[in-house]
N, C-alpha and C positions, 0 to 999 in steps of 0.2 A: 574438590571444588576446581571448576574450570579456568582457566586462565583466559580474560578477555584478549580477543585476537588484535594485535597492532593497526591501528587505521592508518589512512594515509595522512601527510601532515597538513593537508586543506581540508581535513574533516575531523570534527568535534561530534560528540554525541552527548545528551543530557536525557536521563530516563525518568519519565515521571512516575510517581508512586501512585498508580493506578492499576494493579494488578489484578488480573480475572482470567476465568477460561478463556475468555475470548481475546484479552490483550496480552497476555503471558506474562511477563514480568513488568510490563507495563508499555506506554506508547514512548518511542524513541523520537526526540527531537535532534535533528542534524544542523550543527551551524557549519557552513562552507565559506572557505575563503582561504587565501595565503597568509601564512603567520606573520607574514610582514605587512599586509594590507591593512587600511584603517577601517574597514568595515568587513561584515559578514552576510550571509544569504541565510536565512532559517526557513528550514524546511519541516511541515508539520509540528506547529507550536504547542500541540496536545491539548487535553481537554479543559471544559470550563470548570470553574470552582476549586482550582489549585493554582492559586496566586504564588504560590512558596515554588511552584514551577516555572513560571514567568520569572521569578527572581533569579533562580539558579541558571535560565539562559542568558540573563542580563551578566550575572557573575561569569560565565564561561567567555562572554564576548570581551569580558575586561577592557571596558572603556571603548571598544570598536562600536561604530553605527551598525545598526541593521538596515542594511540597503533594501532588501526585500523580503517579505515572507510568502513562501510556496507553500501549498497543499497539495498532497497526492490525491486526495478525494475528500469527498463531503461529511464523511461520517464524524461524529462529534468529538470522539477521543482524537482525533486528528486536528480538527479545524475549531474546538471550542474555545480556546484560547488565544484565538488570531485577534479578535477585536480588542482585547486588553493587552496585547504585546503591540498592536497597531497604536493604540493610544499612547503607550508609553514612549514608542519608538520614533513615530509619524512616518513609518515604512508602510507601503502599499501591500495589501493581501491578493495573491493571484491563486487561482485555481482553474480548472478546463470549465467548470460551472460559472455560468456568470453570477449566480445567486451567491457564489462564496467570496467574490472580490469586492475588495474594500478600497477605496482611494486613501493615499497617506497624507493628501491634503485636500486642495482644489483640484477639480477636475475630474474625468473618468480614468478607469483602469480596465485594461483589455483582459479579457480571459487569455490562458495560455492556450496555445495551439500545438498540434504534432508537428515534430521536427522542428520547432523552435529553438534557437540557440540564446542561451541567456549569460552574458559575459559581463563581470563585475567582480569586485573583491577578490582581485588576482586570479580568478579561475573562470572556467567556462562550462555549462553544462547545456546538454541536449534535452529536451522535453520529448518522451515517448509516451504516446496515447496508448494504455494499454487495457481498454475496457474488458471487464468479466466480474472482477469482485464488485465494481459498481460500474456504470456506463460513462462515468466522468474520471475513472482511475488513469493516473499516471505514473511512470517512472522517469527518474531522471539519471542520465548517463553522464558520468564525470569522465572525459577521455584522457586528460592529463593523469588523473588517478587510478584510471583504469579499473572504476569503481561503479555499481549501479545502486541507486537509492529505489527500491520497490514498493514502498509503501505496503499495503496488504495484497497486493498482487503475489507475492511470495514471502512466506516468512521464513524466520529462522528456525523455527519447529513446528511440527506439525502439517496442517493442510489448511487451505483458506476457504472460509465459505463465500458462497455467491449469493449477493443480495438481490436473488430473483423476484420479480421478474425485472427490475431495473438492469441488474447484471445477467448476463446470459452464459450459458456455458459454451455456445458455437464462439461468441467473442473471446471469452476465457482461454479456449483453446487455441483460437488464433495469435491471441497476445502471448501465451506460452511459446509456441513456434517462433513469432519474430523474437524472444528474449533468447532462446537457444543459440542466436547469433553470436551472442556475447559469451560464449562458454567459459572464456579465462576470465572475465570480470570478478572483481570482489564484489559478493553480495551484502548490501546493507539494508536490512528489512526493517520495517517501523515497528516489529515485534519479534522478540527473540534474538538470538545470537548472531553474527556476522559469520559468514562463510567465505572461504579463501576464492572457492570457485563458484560461480552461478551454475555452469552447466548441470553438472550433477544433480541440483536440487531442482531445474527444470525438469529433468531426464524423470526423476522419481514422481514429481507431480504428474506428468504426463501419462505416466504408467499407472498411478493410482487412477486418475479419471478413467482412462482407456478400461482398467478391470472393472470399475463401477459400470462403465456404459455396457460392457459383456455381460456382466451379471444382470442388468436391466433387460437386456434383450433375451437373456434366457427366461427369465421369469415371464414376460409378454409371450415368448412363444408357448411356455407352459400353461398359463392362465388366460390367455388372451387378453382383452381388452382391460386396463385397470386405471383407476384414479390415481392422483399423486399420492394421496393418503394411504391407498392400499397397496401401491407399490413401495412405499416408504417402510411400511410397516414389514413386509417382505424382506427387503433389504436391510433394514438397521433393527429389527427386532432385537438381536442380540446386545445391541448398542444401548444399554438401558438409561445410560446418563445423558442421553440426548434428549432434549426437549421436542415433544411430537409435532409441534408446530415447526420446528427447525427440519426436522426429519422430512415431512410435507414439502416444504420448499426446497430442499436438496432434490427429492425425487421429481418435483414438478421442472426443475431447472434441466435434469436429465431427459424426461418425457419430451420437453420443448425441444431440446437438441435433436432426439431421435425423429422427431416429427418433421423437423426443417430438412433432415436428410432422409427423409422415406422410411 
């Protein structure tokens, strides 16, 4: 059994009991804040329909107020519990997509913006817009802890699905290149185990995507024009465990990227 990696003192994690092939062991909710602070910032409160997870978040908060609720992207396994947690704590909910934002009380709430700095609960984090998995995906950089919360942009195990056409491979590769600048940061994903260094994970993701693009180019040279469904069958037919519709979306994202680049 693998021993969990020690986290920075300003980071606590609660894992929801929603395991699946897509969520791995479950969705990780992070509580950020100096241990001496009287409040925490919650990132990715988890899916709807798991009130016990919201109770666990409050137990780990241990009487500290929830100052803000942040989401890395709009997918339900990250956002679903936001409304319940907001109603319990009075905290506002913020994401890049205005549709996920909820005011904690009266008035309006602004969506997250790229490179925005959020200071509170005795810590500081920077919002990094990292589209690709979805168009609204962000990562959160914690400079004091030298840690990166990556949502679904980077996972602790395996590779990330792109929600094409909302998320594009072109955007995703650009996001990976940007994250490569944080080579020595600790990787704190929304699913799967933490990694001491983010850089090697980014490198493996880039190698994997480039390998698949090279394979797609070769098949297109051999067969001529192909639909996404045809390309997917040629590329992934040995992967019988994948849903055919998912295979087609993966191939469509690759075709879209290759078309953008001639």
